[in-house]
C-alpha positions in Angstrom: 15.9 -38.5 15.6 16.9 -41.4 17.8 13.2 -42.2 18.2 12.6 -42.1 14.4 15.5 -44.5 13.8 15.3 -46.9 16.7 11.9 -46.9 18.3 10.9 -49.4 15.7 9.9 -52.8 17.0 9.1 -54.3 13.6 12.5 -53.2 12.2 14.3 -54.3 15.4 13.0 -57.9 15.1 14.7 -58.3 11.8 17.7 -56.0 12.2 21.2 -57.3 12.1 24.1 -55.8 14.0 25.2 -54.3 10.7 21.8 -52.7 10.3 21.9 -51.2 13.8 25.4 -49.9 13.2 24.5 -48.2 9.9 21.7 -46.3 11.7 24.1 -45.4 14.5 26.4 -43.9 11.9 23.5 -41.9 10.5 22.5 -40.8 14.0 26.1 -39.7 14.8 26.4 -37.7 11.6 23.0 -36.0 12.2 23.8 -35.1 15.8 27.2 -33.7 14.7 25.7 -31.8 11.8 27.6 -33.7 9.2 26.4 -34.0 5.6 24.1 -36.9 5.0 24.1 -38.9 1.8 21.0 -39.1 -0.3 20.4 -42.7 0.8 20.8 -41.7 4.5 18.2 -38.9 4.0 16.0 -41.5 2.5 16.4 -43.9 5.4 15.8 -41.1 7.9 12.7 -39.9 6.1 11.3 -43.4 5.7 11.9 -44.3 9.3 10.2 -41.0 10.4 7.1 -41.5 8.1 6.6 -45.1 9.3 7.1 -44.3 13.0 4.0 -43.3 14.9 6.2 -41.8 17.7 7.7 -39.1 15.5 6.4 -35.6 14.8 4.4 -35.2 11.6 4.6 -31.5 10.5 6.3 -29.4 7.9 8.9 -27.9 10.2 10.1 -31.3 11.3 10.6 -32.7 7.8 12.2 -29.5 6.6 14.7 -29.7 9.4 15.1 -33.4 8.8 16.2 -33.0 5.2 17.7 -29.5 5.1 19.5 -29.1 8.4 22.6 -26.9 8.0 25.8 -28.8 7.8 28.6 -28.2 10.3 31.3 -29.6 8.1 33.6 -32.1 9.7 33.9 -30.3 13.0 32.7 -32.4 16.0 30.9 -31.0 18.9 32.7 -31.0 22.2 29.6 -32.3 24.1 26.3 -33.7 23.0 23.8 -36.2 24.1 20.1 -37.2 23.9 17.3 -38.4 26.2 15.2 -41.3 24.9 14.0 -44.2 27.0 14.4 -46.7 24.2 18.2 -46.1 24.3 18.4 -48.9 26.9 17.5 -51.5 24.3 20.6 -50.8 22.3 23.1 -50.3 25.1 25.6 -52.8 23.9 25.6 -51.6 20.4 25.8 -47.9 21.5 28.7 -48.7 23.8 30.6 -50.4 21.0 29.9 -47.5 18.6 30.7 -44.7 21.1 33.4 -46.2 23.3 33.8 -43.0 25.3 30.1 -42.5 25.9 28.7 -42.0 29.4 25.3 -43.4 30.0 22.8 -42.2 32.6 20.0 -44.7 33.3 17.0 -43.0 35.0 15.2 -45.6 37.0 11.7 -44.7 38.3 9.9 -46.6 41.0 8.6 -49.8 39.4 5.4 -49.6 41.3 4.7 -46.1 40.0 5.4 -47.5 36.5 3.1 -50.5 37.1 0.1 -48.2 37.7 0.9 -46.0 34.7 -1.7 -45.8 31.9 1.1 -45.3 29.4 1.8 -48.9 28.3 3.7 -48.1 25.1 7.0 -49.6 26.4 5.2 -52.9 27.2 3.3 -52.9 23.9 6.4 -52.2 21.8 9.0 -54.3 23.5 7.3 -56.8 25.8 8.0 -59.5 23.2 11.7 -59.4 24.2 10.7 -60.9 27.6 7.7 -62.9 26.5 5.4 -60.4 28.2 2.2 -59.7 26.2 -1.0 -57.8 26.9 -4.1 -59.8 26.5 -7.5 -58.2 25.6 -9.0 -60.1 28.5 -6.5 -58.7 31.1 -8.1 -56.8 34.0 -6.6 -53.9 35.8 -4.5 -56.0 38.2 -3.2 -58.3 35.4 -2.1 -55.2 33.4 -0.3 -53.8 36.4 1.4 -57.1 37.0 2.6 -57.2 33.4 3.8 -53.6 33.6 5.9 -54.4 36.6 7.2 -57.6 35.1 8.4 -55.5 32.1 10.1 -52.9 34.4 11.8 -55.7 36.2 13.1 -57.6 33.2 14.2 -54.5 31.3 16.0 -53.2 34.4 17.7 -56.5 34.9 18.9 -56.5 31.3 20.3 -53.0 31.6 22.1 -53.8 34.8 23.6 -57.0 33.2 25.0 -54.9 30.4 26.2 -52.0 32.7 29.5 -53.8 33.6 30.8 -53.3 30.1 30.6 -49.5 30.6 32.2 -49.8 34.1 32.6 -46.2 35.4 30.8 -44.8 32.4 27.5 -46.1 33.7 25.4 -44.0 36.1 22.2 -45.4 37.7 20.0 -42.4 38.7 17.3 -43.2 41.3 14.4 -41.0 40.3 12.9 -40.9 43.8 16.2 -39.7 45.3 16.6 -37.2 42.5 13.2 -35.6 43.2 13.6 -35.6 47.0 17.2 -34.5 47.1 17.9 -32.7 43.8 21.0 -30.8 45.0 22.8 -34.0 46.2 21.9 -36.0 43.1 22.8 -33.1 40.6 26.2 -32.8 42.2 26.7 -36.5 41.8 25.7 -36.2 38.1 28.1 -33.3 37.5 30.9 -35.3 39.1 30.1 -38.3 37.0 30.1 -36.2 33.8 33.3 -34.5 34.8 32.2 -31.1 33.6 32.7 -27.6 35.0 29.5 -26.2 36.5 29.5 -23.2 38.8 27.3 -22.6 41.9 24.9 -20.4 40.0 24.4 -23.0 37.3 23.9 -25.7 40.0 21.2 -23.5 41.6 19.4 -23.1 38.3 19.5 -26.8 37.7 18.0 -27.5 41.1 15.2 -25.1 40.3 14.3 -27.1 37.2 13.5 -30.2 39.3 9.7 -30.5 39.7 7.9 -33.3 41.5 5.6 -35.0 38.9 1.9 -35.6 39.8 2.6 -39.3 39.3 5.3 -39.4 42.0 4.5 -42.1 44.6 1.1 -42.8 43.0 1.4 -46.4 44.1 0.8 -45.3 47.7 -2.8 -44.6 46.8 -3.2 -48.1 45.4 -3.5 -51.7 46.8 -0.3 -53.5 46.0 -1.1 -56.8 47.7 -1.9 -58.5 44.4 1.7 -58.2 43.2 3.9 -61.3 43.6 6.4 -61.4 46.4 9.3 -61.7 44.0 8.2 -58.6 42.2 8.0 -56.6 45.4 11.3 -58.0 46.5 13.1 -56.7 43.4 11.5 -53.2 43.8 12.9 -53.3 47.3 16.3 -54.3 46.1 16.3 -51.3 43.8 15.8 -49.0 46.8 12.2 -47.9 46.3 10.3 -49.5 49.1 11.3 -50.7 52.6 
């Protein structure tokens, strides 16, 4: 639902703060199973139909429009996982003043060599980074890393507003030392989790095939300032 409403570059370019807040209201109501107005259902349906990232099947749209209401009772805990959340961090923090935000940061060099360039294609304009049809492999990787650097810097610059409600999760550390990092997460969230649950959570952590893929590549073509920032973020020595 967050994807349908907010992973929308064309909408974002013309959206006012009021427009974003209205969609956050809709998102909040949906997540807490509150009744949506007819107009809110229209907005949700339209944003889903015009968004290539959302599902397009009968079950999705049925759930979209006819999800059972939960009345006015709020859930004790709820959340979502969506990379594009970082683009709206200020607005989300203003709307959900008690929200705790976990930013998962992967190694920028691994991201640079990824064939998935959707983030750059969708949001590169925010940092004047664009893909050119004439770009070769090295140029694409450089642009990918530039996007990772600029978007990371933006998130870090906004993080001070959340103070102790912001958690930066180093994905490399998480994969290599899941028990330590999960315990840090649990402490940050301030929730009760017993040892059995911790063990089950640790078992869920799997090393992706793309982990440290940059080590199989030549990285000498990256700029020194790029490699320096990756180093500052704790990913290379």
